[in-house]
N, C-alpha and C positions, 0 to 999 in steps of 0.2 A: 662486667662486660662479657664475660664467657657464659654467665647464667641466661643473658638474653639471646646470645647465639643458640644455646641450647633450647629455649623456648620456641625461637623462630624456626628451627628445624623440626621441632615437634609438630608444630602447627602445619608446616608443609606437608610431613608424612600423614597427618590426619586427613588433610585434603586429598592427597593421593589415594588412600584407602576408600574414602567416600566416594571417589569419582566411579561413575559406571563404566565397565569395560566395553568398548565397541571395538569390532574387528572386521574391516571391511576390504573388498577387492575392485579393483578398477581397471578398465582397458578400453580402447577405442571400440564403438559399437561396429564400425565397418572398416575393413581393411582390404588392400588389394593383394593378390596371389604374390608371394615373394617379399612383400613388405615386412620392414622390421618394426616393431612397436615396443611400447613399456607395459608389462604386467606388474602393477603395484598393490601390494597388501599392507595396510595401514592399521597399527593398534595404539590405543592411548594410554598403554600401560607397559611396565617392563615384563617381557615375556621371555619364554625359552621353548626348547624342542619344537621350533617351527618345521612344519611338514606341508611341503607343497604338493597338489594333486598331479596325477599323470595327464599330460596333455598330447595325446598322439597326433593331432593334426597339426602341431606347431613344433619348431625346432627352438630349444633353448639355446641362444648363442652367448649368454653371459648372465652371471647371476647365481644366488642370489647376492646383491649387495646391500648392506644396511646402513642406515642413517637414522639419526634421532635428533630431536630438538625438544626444548623445554623452555617454559618462561613462568615466572612467579609475580602475582599482582597483589597489592594490599589496597582495597577500596573500603573506606569507613570501617576499618578494623577487620574486615573479612578477607581472609587469605584465599586465592585462587591459584592452583597450579595447573598447567596446561603442558601435556606431555604427549609425544608422537614419535612412534618407532615404525620406519618403513622397512620392507623388503622389496626389493626391485629386480626383475628379470627383463632382460632384452629378449624378445621373442620373434621368430620368423613364421609367418603363414606359409603352409606347404601345400594345402589341399582348399579347393573351392568349396562352400557350402556354409552352412549354419551350424556352429559349434559350441557347445556349452562346457565352460572350465568349470570342474567341481569345487566345491569349498576346501580351502587350506585349513590346517589346523594349528593352533598354538596353545600352550600352556601358561596360565598366570596364577599364581598363587595356588598350584597343585589342581587347578580347574581348568578343563580343556574347553576352548572357544573355537567355533567354526565361522570362517567368513561367508559372505554371500556367493552364490554361483553367479557368473555372467557368461552372456552369450555374445559372440563374435561372429559376424557374418563376413566371410571371405569372398571376394568376387574376382573375375579374372582381371589380371593386370595387363595393361597395354604396353607397359615401358619397363625399363630396368628398375629393380627395386631401389628405394630410398631409405635414408636413416630417418627415424621419427625426430621431430623437433616439438619445440614448445613456443607459444606466442599466441598472437591474435588468431592465427590459422596453423593447426596442426599440419605438419608436411604431409603432401599427397605427391603422387608420381607425376610430377608436371613436366611440361616440355623442356627439352634440353637446351634450347637456345631461343632466342627473341623471334627468329623467323617463323618458328613452329607456334606461337601464340596465337590463337585464333579467338574468335567471339565466343565459340564454345567452351572456351577455358574460363572467361571471365564475363559474367553477364548479371544484369539486374532484371528480375521480372516482377509484374504486378499481377496479383491473383485477386478475384473477386468471388464473393460467396454466391452471387447470383448474377445473371447476366440479362433477365427478363424480370422487370418489377413493375408495381404500381407507382404512379406518383405519391411522394410522401412515403413510401414503403424502404425501410432501411435495407442496406446491403453492408458488407464489410470489404474494404480494400486492403490487401497485405502488400508491402513492398519487400521483396527478398532479394538478397545477394547469394549469388552461386559462383564459386571460383574452384580452380584446380591450380592456383598459384598460391604463394605465401604472402597474405596481405600484411602489410606494415602500417598503412594509414588510410583513414578515409576523411575526405574533406569537401567543402564547398557544395553542400548538397542543395539542389534545386527542386523544391517541391511542386507537385502537380497544382494547377491553379483550381482545379475541382470546378470549372465554370458550370452553372446548372445544378449545383448541389449545394446542401448545407454540410459542412464537413466537421466531425468531432473527432479529435485524436485520441485515441486509445494508448493507455501506458504498455510500453514494451520494456523488457529487462535491457540493461545497458549491454552494448556489444563488445564485451571483454574477451569473448573467445567464439569460435564457431563450432557449428555441429556437423558431424559426418552424414552424409546421406548417399545412398546408391542410386543413380540416375542412369538409365541406359547402360548398366553394367559398368559404370564409372563412378568413381569415389569424388563427390563434391564435398567442399566445406561452404556450409551455408549459414546464413544467419537474417534473422527479421529485422529490417532497418526502421520501418514505419507502419503502423496500422491505423486505418480510419474507420469511423461509422459514417455512412453517406446517406443522405436523403435528397432524392432527386426532386428538383422544384417544378419541373415542366415535363410534359410529355413528348415523345420522340426519340431519337437516337441520339444518345449524349456520348460525349468522348470523355475519357479520362487522360490527360496529356502526359507526357512521359515523365518519370523521375529522372534526374542528372545527378551525378556525383562523380568526384575526382577520386580514383582508387589507384593507392600505391602499393607496389609489390615487389618481391625480389625475383630477379630473371638470373638465371644461371650465367655466369661470366665466362669469357673466351680466353682470358690471359691466362698464361702459364703460372701453375703455382709455385710459390716460392718457399714454402716450408710445410713441414708436416701439420702444423696447426691449420693452415688453409685447407690442406686435404681432407682433414677431418671434417671441419665445419662446413666446407664448400666456398668456392669464391663466387659472390654474389654481388650484383649491382641492383640499386633500387631505381625504379622507373615507374611513372605513372601515366594514366590515360583517362579521358572522360568517359564513363559509361553511362549509355542512355537505355532506359527500360522501353519496353513495348508499350503501344498504345491500346488501351481496352475501350470497346464499344458497349455501351448499356442500352438496351431497349427499353423504354419507359411507357407504359400504357397509362391512358387517362382513367381515371375511376369511372365506374358505370354511369350512364346517363340518367338512371332513374333515381336521382339524388332526392332525399326528403328535404323539405323546405327548411328543417333546423338543423341541416348537417353543419357540423362544427368544423370541417376540415381535418379533423384527427384521424389518424390511421395506425393501426396497431391491434392490440387485444387489451380493452380497458374495462375497469368496473367503475361504477359511481356509487357513493355513499354520502349521506348528509346527516348532520347531527345539531340538535339545539340545545343549548346548555339550560334552558328554563322555560316552562310551558306556562308557569304562573308567576306574574311580576306585576308590580305597580307602576303606574305611570311616571315616566322619565327615568325607569330603571333600563340598564343596557341588558340587552340580550345578544348572543352570539350564535350565528349561524355558520357551521364548517361544512364546506362542500369539498370532498376528497376524490380524486380521479387516480386509480391505481392500476399498474400493468405495466405494459411494454409498447412502445410507440413514439411518435413525435410529441411526447408530453411537454417538452420545454416551449413548445410555440402554440399551446392551447391556450385561448383567451377565456375570461370569465363566463359564465353561463348566463343565459337570459332568464331571470327569476322576476316573477311578478309578486310585488310586496303591497299590502294594504297601503292605500293613500295617506292614512293617519300616521304611518310610521316615518320617522326619520332614519334612512338608510345611507351609510357612508360607502365610500369606494371600498371593495374588498381589499383586505390584505394577502398578498399573494405570496405563497412560500412553495419550495419544492425540495425534494430529496431523491435526486436523479443520478444514476450511476451508468455511465457508458460501457457496455460490454460487447462481446460479439454478437449477443441476441439483440443488440440495439439498446435504447435508452430504457432502462428498467428502474422503476421506484413509484414515486407519487407526486402529485402536484395539488395543493391546497388553496383554497379561496375562502377566507374568514370575513364574515359580514358583520359589522357592528349596526345593530337595530335599536331604535329608542322609541317606544310607543308613547305618543303625547295625550291620548286621552283613554279613558276605561271603555272597556267592553269586550266582546268575545271576537276574536279575528283568526283568519286562516291564511297561512301563506300556502297558496295551491301547490299541486304537484308540478314537478318540472322536470324536464328531460334533456339526454345528452345523446346525440346521434354521432357515431364514427363509423368509418370503414374498417371491417373486421378482416385482417389479412389470412386468418386462419380458415374463414368459411367463404372469403371474396364476396361478402355481401354486408349491407349496411345495417348496423345494430343499434337500437335504441335502448338506453339505461335509464330508468326512472327513479326519482326519490321524492319524499314527502307524501301526501301533505302534512303540515304542523299546524295544530291548533293551539292559539295562544290567549289565554285568558288574562285581561289586564284589569286590574282594581285600582281604585282611586287611592292615591298616597295621601298621607295626613298632610293637611296645609295647601292641598292641591285644589284649585278652584276650577279645575278642568271639567267640563262637562261629560257625563258618562254616555256613551254611545250606544243606543240599542239599535236592533236588527231593524228597525224601521226606518233607519237613515239611509239615504241612497248614496252612491259612491260621490255624487257631486257635492253632497251636504259634507262627507267626509273630507274632500278636497278642500272646501270652504273651511272647515274648523282647523285643519292643518296649517291654513295660511293665516289663522287668526292672531290677534295680538297674544304673545306670550308673557312677557314681563316688563316691568319698567326698571331700566337701570338708574340706581341712585347714587353711584360713586363715579359720576362722569367728571373728568376734569377738563372743562371747557375754557375757551379763549374768546375775549371780547373781539367782536367783528371788527372794530377799527384799529386792532393791533397787528401792525405789518412787520415782518421781520426783514424785508427788503431795504437795503441801505443801512442796516444797522452794523455795529462792529463785528458780531457773530456772523453776519452775512458775508462781510469782506474777508474775514478770516477763513472761513470754509472755502470761499473762491479762491484765494491765493494758494491755500494748501493743496487743493483738488489740481490747480494748475501745474504746481511744482511736481506732484506725483505723477501727472500725466507726462510730463516732459521727460522725467527720469525713466519711467517705464518705456516711453517710445525710443529712446537712445539705447536702452538695453536690449530691446526685442530687435533693432536694426543691427546691433552688433552681433547678436546671436544668429540670425538670418544669414548674415555675411559669413559668419564662421561655417554654418552648417552647409552652406552653399558649395564649400569646398570640402568634399568628402574626406580626400586623403589628409587634409589638414586635421579633420576630426579624429581619423584614425590615428594619425602621427600623436596628437595630443592625449589620446587615451590609451596608447600602446601599453605602457606602463601599468595602467589601471587594469586592463584585460589580462595582461601576463601576470600580475599579483593574484588576480581571481583564480587563474587556472593552477599557480602554485598552490595557493591555498587548497584547492581540490585535490591536488598531488599529495599535499601532506596529508590529508585526511586518508587517503588510500596507504600511504605509507604507514600510518599508525594502524591501519587495519591489516597490514602485511599483504596488501593485494598487489603483488609485483607487478603483474602485467598491466593492471589499470594504472599504476604509478608511473611506469616508463612511458606508457603512452600519453597520458595527461602532461607529463613533463616535456616530451618532445612536441606536442601542440603548443604549449605555453612558447617554446622557444622560437619555433617556426612563425606562429602567429605574431610574435613581438616583432621579429625581423620582417615580416610581411607589412606589418603597420607602420614601421617606422621607416621603411625603405620605399613604400607605396608601390609594392610589387605584389600581385596575386600570388598566394601559396601554391597554385596549380604551375605557375610560371617560374618560381624560385627554386634554385638549385644551390648547392654549397659554392660552386665556382661564381656564380652570378651574386650569391650573397657576399662572398669575399670580394669580389671588385666593386661592389656598391659601398661596402664598408670603407675599402680604401679611398674611394672617392671622397667619403664623408670624414676623411682624416682621422679614421680610428686607428688606434695603435694596433700593429699586427698581434702583439700578444693577445689581447681581448677577442680578436677575430678567431684566432686558434682555439682559444678557450671554449668559446659558444660552440663552434663547430665541433670540437672534441667532445663536448658534453653530449650532443646529438649523436655522435657515433658511439659512445660508450652506451647510451641507452638502447640504441638499436642492438648493440653487441650483446648486452646484459639479457635480452628478450630469448637469445638463441645459443647462449653459452653459460657454462657455471659463472656463478656471482663471485668476483674478485674484490680486492680492497678499493679499486678503482670504481668498480660498478655497484658499490653498495648504495642503497636507496638514500640513506642520509649524506652520503658523500656527495652524490650528484645533487641532492636537493640544496645543499648548502653552496655547491659550486654554481649552481644555476642563479640563485639569489645574488650572489657576489657579481657574476658577470653581467646580469641585467642591470645591476646598479651602476657598475662602471660605464656600460654603454649608454645608460640614461644620461650621464654627465657628458658624454661626447656628442649625443644626437638629440640634442634639446631643439 
């Protein structure tokens, strides 16, 4: 056994030495004058002789405090060790301006490493300094009481990349949150209808933390909520209606503090309000009136290419013509091109494919049309030149792209009795040949004309089975329609399922050690479960109302206090050091247990 321990620690040591050393510094990009914040240096190896730089524009209030963490994992026999050592300072901004904090130095295995320099912008503070906090929103110098909270402290704004566009020309709409309050939860988002537009949603990172921005000499915490690529479908003035969302935040409390603990962390109450964004008007111009007769309706910047896989074939052999449109624009909504094929060819409907990615530059990629062509007679044929006309947004003009022609030589295949077509044949002759007799089927399975299935045993069996299936489907659909008509009943029945789904997401965050995302998802799961089970919208649900409704449903006081306690502990864990009661695994297991208990009571 001792031998195995020895080998295990040798493997760990080897992993540690093989790991590349990284030494980084981090701090907020924007702070207010007099505000306190954390300056953190992080290194992934055991270090010594840490030397911090001189920072004249800031006062060091505390530090450096050191903390370290490590874990070892073995996957498929591979040992991985993760180690992290932190040096943390509490710093206060003393001067306005942009200041660069020089690199710190540290020694690892007799080698000196330097951190990255960081720049901090200090702006004029409007109120008394605050302690820095962690969570969805870093602490700002927020209003001291509810009466001072105005629309300027918390708002949502829609930005657009262009306010004047042509019809079908893309623009990007960004929905962004601005706050000087400490946000705890976002819920019940109501998206704009985008009437008059085709909207494609862009992927944005999950909003687990907010960024600091200086706006009108004030620090705001900001985050992108949604982003869309829009294609206007008609001309005139089109409005993007408001985005709405319930935003919950911590407001400073007015009650007298009862302990040093409350004085340190602040006495706060959570409150929510519905926040509505601005309305944006887009002026959409009709495309110029001199449209070519073959205008496709496409708008953007596009290129046309076409290829044919074989120009020398035999009769009844397949040919593939691939037409490709590449570039940016409304690619998704482009229809197949108009191509004139020789009448002696059998041409099938094109196979349509696309590889399109939506970005802030619009839809970028390509769309393909693959035509399967089968020549039925021998001869020399030509697929004439074809064109594609679109409106070029870079030049504000109609542009025509061309491809072809393609010459195809068709020879007679062995055993084929098809007639070789010479150039002397007219188009009408080719059409006639294309409609001529092709072949005779010799393996037909025919039925005598006087054999009837009506009235037979098979007929009545099929009739009865079909009737029974119809009745069962009818009854099942009526039951489902009746259930779905009662939205509250549907939510009540699926409450446990939705909660389990969110708990599963929280479990993933827990395994990834993403604390903020874990606590937020766990709180959403618990509030969402109570909302669905009690039939009360989350925006109208408070702890007192939840307690009252649960008591009315004969739920034991023990379980009521348990679920409300878990919510409190989650909110506490986001703004205070982690204790045994606020550990992620403890809260996760408690949440599963209490939902199971409530599910038995609230059937």
